[in-house]
C-alpha positions as CSV (number, residue, x, y, z in Angstrom):
1,L,9.9,-6.8,-5.3
2,V,10.2,-7.5,-1.6
3,P,13.6,-6.2,-0.3
4,F,12.6,-6.8,3.4
5,P,10.2,-9.5,4.6
6,R,7.7,-7.1,6.3
7,L,7.5,-4.7,3.3
8,H,5.5,-7.1,1.0
9,F,2.4,-5.0,0.4
10,L,2.4,-4.3,-3.4
11,I,0.4,-2.0,-5.6
12,P,-0.8,-3.2,-9.0
13,S,-1.8,-1.0,-11.9
14,L,-3.1,-1.6,-15.4
15,A,-3.1,0.3,-18.7
16,P,-5.1,1.0,-20.7
17,I,-8.3,0.8,-18.7
18,V,-11.0,1.3,-21.3
19,P,-14.8,0.6,-20.9
20,A,-16.0,-2.5,-22.8
21,N,-18.5,-0.3,-24.8
22,D,-15.6,1.9,-26.1
23,D,-13.6,1.5,-29.2
24,A,-10.5,-0.3,-28.0
25,I,-8.5,-0.1,-31.3
26,K,-7.7,3.6,-30.8
27,H,-6.3,2.9,-27.4
28,N,-3.5,0.6,-28.7
29,R,-0.8,3.0,-27.7
30,D,3.0,2.7,-27.6
31,A,5.0,1.3,-24.7
32,Q,5.9,4.8,-23.4
33,S,2.3,6.0,-23.0
34,L,1.3,2.7,-21.5
35,S,4.1,2.9,-19.0
36,E,3.3,6.4,-18.1
37,S,-0.4,5.5,-17.5
38,C,0.7,2.6,-15.2
39,C,2.7,5.0,-13.1
40,C,-0.3,7.3,-12.7
41,A,-2.2,7.1,-9.5
42,D,-5.5,7.0,-11.4
43,N,-4.6,3.5,-12.7
44,F,-3.5,2.1,-9.3
45,F,-5.7,-0.6,-7.9
46,V,-5.2,1.0,-4.5
47,K,-6.8,4.5,-4.2
48,M,-4.0,7.0,-3.5
49,N,-5.4,10.5,-4.0
50,D,-2.3,12.3,-2.6
51,F,0.3,10.3,-4.5
52,D,3.5,12.3,-5.4
53,A,5.8,10.8,-8.0
54,E,8.9,12.5,-6.6
55,E,8.2,12.2,-2.8
56,D,6.8,8.6,-2.8
57,K,9.7,6.3,-3.5
58,Y,9.7,2.9,-5.2
59,M,11.7,0.1,-3.9
60,A,11.1,-2.1,-7.0
61,I,8.9,-2.3,-10.1
62,S,7.8,-5.2,-12.3
63,M,6.6,-3.9,-15.6
64,N,5.0,-6.5,-17.8
65,Y,4.0,-5.7,-21.4
66,H,1.5,-7.8,-23.4
67,G,1.2,-7.7,-27.2
68,D,3.5,-6.8,-30.0
69,I,5.9,-4.6,-28.1
70,P,9.6,-5.2,-29.0
71,A,12.2,-5.3,-26.2
72,K,13.9,-2.1,-27.5
73,E,10.7,-0.1,-27.2
74,A,10.0,-1.5,-23.7
75,N,13.5,-0.7,-22.5
76,A,13.3,2.8,-24.0
77,A,10.0,3.4,-22.2
78,V,11.6,2.4,-18.8
79,Q,14.5,4.8,-19.4
80,W,12.1,7.5,-20.3
81,L,10.2,7.1,-17.0
82,K,13.4,7.5,-15.1
83,A,14.7,10.5,-17.1
84,N,11.4,12.4,-16.8
85,K,11.0,11.6,-13.1
86,K,7.8,9.7,-13.6
87,V,9.1,7.3,-11.0
88,S,11.5,7.9,-8.1
89,F,13.5,5.1,-6.4
90,V,15.1,4.9,-2.9
91,E,18.8,5.8,-2.9
92,W,19.9,2.3,-2.1
93,C,18.0,0.7,-5.1
94,P,18.4,3.0,-8.1
95,T,17.8,0.3,-10.8
96,G,14.7,-1.4,-9.4
97,F,13.0,-2.3,-12.7
98,K,12.1,-5.7,-13.9
99,V,10.7,-5.9,-17.4
100,G,8.7,-8.8,-18.8
101,L,7.5,-9.3,-22.4
102,N,4.7,-11.5,-23.6
103,E,3.7,-11.2,-27.3
104,R,0.2,-12.6,-26.6
105,P,-2.4,-10.1,-25.6
106,L,-4.3,-10.5,-22.3
107,A,-7.2,-13.0,-22.4
108,V,-10.7,-11.6,-22.8
109,L,-13.3,-13.0,-20.4
110,P,-17.0,-13.1,-21.2
111,G,-18.9,-10.1,-19.8
112,D,-15.6,-8.3,-18.9
113,D,-16.1,-4.6,-18.2
114,I,-12.7,-3.7,-19.8
115,A,-12.4,-3.6,-23.6
116,P,-9.8,-5.9,-25.2
117,S,-6.6,-4.3,-26.4
118,K,-3.7,-5.6,-28.6
119,R,-1.2,-3.9,-26.3
120,R,-1.4,-3.7,-22.5
121,A,0.9,-3.0,-19.6
122,V,0.6,-4.4,-16.1
123,M,2.7,-3.0,-13.3
124,I,3.3,-4.4,-9.8
125,S,5.3,-2.1,-7.6
126,N,6.5,-1.7,-4.0
127,N,6.1,1.9,-3.0
128,T,6.4,3.7,0.3
129,C,3.1,5.5,-0.2
130,I,1.2,2.4,1.0
131,S,2.2,3.4,4.5
132,R,-0.4,6.2,4.3
133,F,-3.0,3.6,3.5
134,F,-2.4,1.9,6.8
135,N,-2.5,5.1,8.7
136,E,-5.5,6.9,7.1
137,R,-7.8,3.9,6.3
138,I,-7.0,1.3,8.9
139,C,-5.4,2.8,12.0
140,K,-7.7,5.8,12.4
141,K,-10.8,3.7,12.0
142,Y,-9.4,1.0,14.3
143,D,-8.6,3.6,17.0
144,L,-12.0,5.1,16.7
145,M,-13.9,1.8,17.1
146,Y,-11.6,0.4,19.8
147,S,-11.9,3.6,21.9
148,Q,-15.6,2.6,22.3
149,R,-14.8,-1.1,22.6
150,A,-17.0,-1.7,19.5
151,F,-17.3,-5.3,18.5
152,V,-14.6,-6.4,21.0
153,H,-17.0,-8.7,22.7
154,C,-17.5,-10.7,19.5
155,Y,-13.8,-11.5,19.3
156,V,-13.4,-12.2,23.0
157,A,-16.3,-14.6,22.9
158,E,-14.4,-16.5,20.2
159,G,-11.4,-16.9,22.4
160,M,-9.2,-13.8,21.7
161,E,-7.6,-12.0,24.6
162,E,-8.1,-8.2,24.7
163,G,-4.3,-7.7,24.9
164,E,-4.1,-9.1,21.3
165,F,-5.9,-6.0,20.1
166,W,-3.1,-3.8,21.5
167,E,-0.4,-6.0,20.0
168,A,-2.0,-5.9,16.6
169,R,-2.3,-2.2,16.6
170,E,1.2,-1.7,17.8
171,D,2.5,-4.0,15.0
172,L,0.6,-2.0,12.5
173,G,2.3,1.2,13.8
174,F,5.7,-0.4,13.4
175,L,4.8,-1.6,9.9
176,E,4.0,2.0,8.9
177,K,7.3,3.1,10.4
178,D,9.3,0.4,8.6
179,Y,8.1,1.9,5.2
180,L,9.1,5.4,6.3
181,D,12.5,4.1,7.5
182,V,13.6,3.1,4.0
183,L,13.5,6.8,3.0
184,S,16.1,7.8,5.6
185,E,19.5,6.5,6.7
186,Q,19.5,6.5,10.4
187,A,21.7,4.9,12.9
188,T,20.5,1.7,14.7
189,D,20.4,3.4,18.1
190,E,18.3,6.2,16.7
191,D,15.8,3.6,15.3
192,D,15.7,1.9,18.7
193,D,14.9,5.3,20.4
194,D,12.1,5.8,17.9
195,D,10.7,2.3,18.5
196,D,10.8,3.0,22.3
197,E,9.0,6.3,21.7
198,T,6.3,4.6,19.6
199,T,5.8,1.9,22.2
200,E,5.5,4.4,24.9
201,Q,2.8,6.4,23.0
202,M,0.9,3.2,22.3
203,E,1.0,2.2,26.0
204,K,-0.3,5.6,27.0
205,F,-3.1,5.4,24.5
206,F,-4.3,1.9,25.5
207,G,-3.5,2.6,29.1
208,A,-5.9,5.6,29.1
209,L,-8.6,3.5,27.4
210,S,-8.1,0.7,30.1
211,D,-8.4,3.2,32.9
212,E,-11.5,4.7,31.4
213,E,-13.0,1.2,31.1
214,D,-12.2,0.3,34.7
215,K,-13.9,3.5,35.8
216,K,-17.0,2.7,33.9
217,Q,-17.1,-0.8,35.4
218,Q,-16.7,0.6,38.9
219,D,-19.5,3.1,38.3
220,I,-21.8,0.3,37.1
221,K,-20.9,-1.9,40.1
222,R,-21.6,1.1,42.5
223,E,-25.0,1.6,40.9
224,I,-25.8,-2.1,41.3
225,D,-24.8,-2.1,45.0
226,E,-26.9,1.0,45.7
């Protein structure tokens, strides 16, 4: 599931997801419908509203079936997903499925919110769409707070250096780019140029924040002297 060390952020999904107060017997579907539900963004455990089955590429998928699902039916379901473009793989990994079979249904815990089912599918996948999670839900919020130096004093008081904030933000930007790079075949020197451009943009961003902070400190010092 992890073709490269840094790209190890996986997306789990489950089907069927039925409320405990619902009749679970009627949801004991075949392997094909269970597999299709697992590949639907509504069943992801990571919220991805703009998921596109054709544009967002998988690097690997582990599909695990629980219950009385024969191997022939499971393999047919996987081939159906590929044939109907329910999943799209990167060009360098066209056969990235791993199928697991367990004839025992998933255990039922007391007070569980999900109804028991004789058949269930659990999917763990490595998809490039996770890069948007970093950008939209982490980077933007991080930049917004760090531009005001919010909570920075808490970490500095615990021994962190302020330069570590810039290093962490830069590394997150490179991680997002690593996921996008698997979609394209670029020469090494082109990748290096992109890395230099990203580094330069980050330096400008944090440099501007640093200059603004220095100006504020000078103004405060001037007011104190007066």
